[in-house]
PLY file of the C-alpha trace (Angstrom):
ply
format ascii 1.0
element vertex 130
property float x
property float y
property float z
element edge 129
property int vertex1
property int vertex2
end_header
59.78 49.31 2.93
57.86 49.36 -0.35
56.74 45.78 0.18
55.55 46.66 3.66
53.53 49.60 2.34
52.06 47.45 -0.43
51.06 44.80 2.10
49.52 47.45 4.35
47.54 48.92 1.44
46.33 45.49 0.30
45.20 44.65 3.83
43.38 47.97 4.11
41.53 47.46 0.83
40.61 43.87 1.74
39.27 44.96 5.11
37.33 47.79 3.49
35.76 45.47 0.91
34.81 42.98 3.62
33.25 45.66 5.77
31.35 47.14 2.83
29.92 43.74 1.97
28.70 43.18 5.53
27.34 46.62 6.40
23.67 45.64 6.15
24.08 42.07 7.40
22.38 41.16 10.68
24.69 40.60 13.60
22.60 37.85 15.20
22.73 34.17 14.39
19.91 32.83 12.21
16.95 31.50 14.16
16.99 27.75 14.67
14.31 25.81 12.83
11.59 24.48 15.08
11.89 20.79 15.84
8.39 20.23 14.54
9.36 21.49 11.09
12.38 19.22 11.00
10.27 16.27 12.13
7.66 17.07 9.48
10.32 17.18 6.78
11.76 13.89 7.99
8.33 12.29 7.94
7.62 13.67 4.47
10.91 12.28 3.21
10.15 8.91 4.80
6.66 8.89 3.26
8.04 9.80 -0.14
10.69 7.09 0.10
8.13 4.53 1.24
5.78 5.47 -1.59
8.62 5.20 -4.06
9.51 1.73 -2.74
5.85 0.71 -2.87
5.57 1.94 -6.45
8.69 0.00 -7.43
7.38 -3.14 -5.74
4.02 -2.72 -7.44
5.69 -2.22 -10.83
7.80 -5.33 -10.29
4.72 -7.35 -9.29
2.81 -6.10 -12.33
5.73 -6.99 -14.57
5.94 -10.52 -13.10
2.19 -10.95 -13.48
2.29 -9.80 -17.12
5.16 -12.19 -17.88
3.34 -15.09 -16.22
0.13 -14.32 -18.11
1.98 -14.00 -21.41
3.79 -17.28 -20.82
0.57 -19.04 -19.86
-1.24 -17.60 -22.88
1.59 -18.75 -25.12
1.39 -22.26 -23.68
-2.38 -22.27 -24.06
-2.10 -21.10 -27.67
0.48 -23.78 -28.42
-1.73 -26.41 -26.83
-4.73 -25.11 -28.77
-2.79 -25.32 -32.01
-1.69 -28.86 -31.25
-5.18 -29.86 -30.29
-6.61 -28.45 -33.52
-4.17 -30.58 -35.50
-5.18 -33.64 -33.54
-8.87 -32.83 -33.12
-9.86 -36.43 -33.72
-8.01 -37.67 -30.70
-9.36 -37.48 -27.18
-5.91 -36.49 -25.96
-6.31 -33.06 -27.55
-9.07 -32.12 -25.12
-6.89 -33.22 -22.25
-4.02 -31.08 -23.53
-6.31 -28.06 -23.75
-7.56 -28.67 -20.24
-3.98 -29.04 -19.02
-2.93 -25.85 -20.80
-5.87 -23.97 -19.33
-5.09 -25.38 -15.90
-1.48 -24.29 -16.36
-2.65 -20.84 -17.41
-5.01 -20.60 -14.43
-2.25 -21.74 -12.10
0.20 -19.20 -13.56
-2.35 -16.40 -13.23
-3.12 -17.44 -9.65
0.60 -17.53 -8.86
1.07 -14.10 -10.44
-1.85 -12.74 -8.43
-0.41 -14.20 -5.24
2.97 -12.64 -6.03
1.30 -9.30 -6.66
-0.52 -9.46 -3.33
2.69 -10.49 -1.60
4.56 -7.56 -3.21
1.83 -5.16 -2.10
2.03 -6.48 1.45
5.81 -6.14 1.42
5.51 -2.59 0.08
3.04 -1.72 2.83
5.36 -3.18 5.45
8.30 -1.25 4.02
6.21 1.91 3.98
5.27 1.46 7.63
8.88 0.67 8.54
10.06 3.78 6.73
7.64 5.92 8.70
9.13 4.69 11.98
0 1
1 2
2 3
3 4
4 5
5 6
6 7
7 8
8 9
9 10
10 11
11 12
12 13
13 14
14 15
15 16
16 17
17 18
18 19
19 20
20 21
21 22
22 23
23 24
24 25
25 26
26 27
27 28
28 29
29 30
30 31
31 32
32 33
33 34
34 35
35 36
36 37
37 38
38 39
39 40
40 41
41 42
42 43
43 44
44 45
45 46
46 47
47 48
48 49
49 50
50 51
51 52
52 53
53 54
54 55
55 56
56 57
57 58
58 59
59 60
60 61
61 62
62 63
63 64
64 65
65 66
66 67
67 68
68 69
69 70
70 71
71 72
72 73
73 74
74 75
75 76
76 77
77 78
78 79
79 80
80 81
81 82
82 83
83 84
84 85
85 86
86 87
87 88
88 89
89 90
90 91
91 92
92 93
93 94
94 95
95 96
96 97
97 98
98 99
99 100
100 101
101 102
102 103
103 104
104 105
105 106
106 107
107 108
108 109
109 110
110 111
111 112
112 113
113 114
114 115
115 116
116 117
117 118
118 119
119 120
120 121
121 122
122 123
123 124
124 125
125 126
126 127
127 128
128 129
C-alpha cells in the first residue's frame, strides 16, 4: 500500500511539474515555413558551396601556376649560369633560348591550366545552382 501511495504521489508531482512548465505554451502547431524561404536558403547554400568549390579550384590553379613558374625560373637560372660559364661558345646562347622557351611554355601551360580550372569552377558553380 505504501508503494502504491508513493507511486501515486510521484505521478501527481510529475504531472504538476509538466503542467506548470507548459502553462504559457501555445496550443497550436508552429507555422510552416514558406516554400520560398526554404528555396532561398537552398539556393544560398548551393551558391556558397559553388563559390567555395570555385575558390578551391582557383587556389589549386594558382598553386600549379606558381610551381610551374618557379620550376621554369629555376631552369632558366640554371641555363643562364651554364651559359655564363661557357660564354665563348655559341651553344650557350642556344641553351638560354631553350631555357626561355621552356619557361615561356611552362608559363603558357600554367595559364591554360588556370583558365581551365576557372572554367571548371564556373561549370561546377552553375551545376550546384541547379
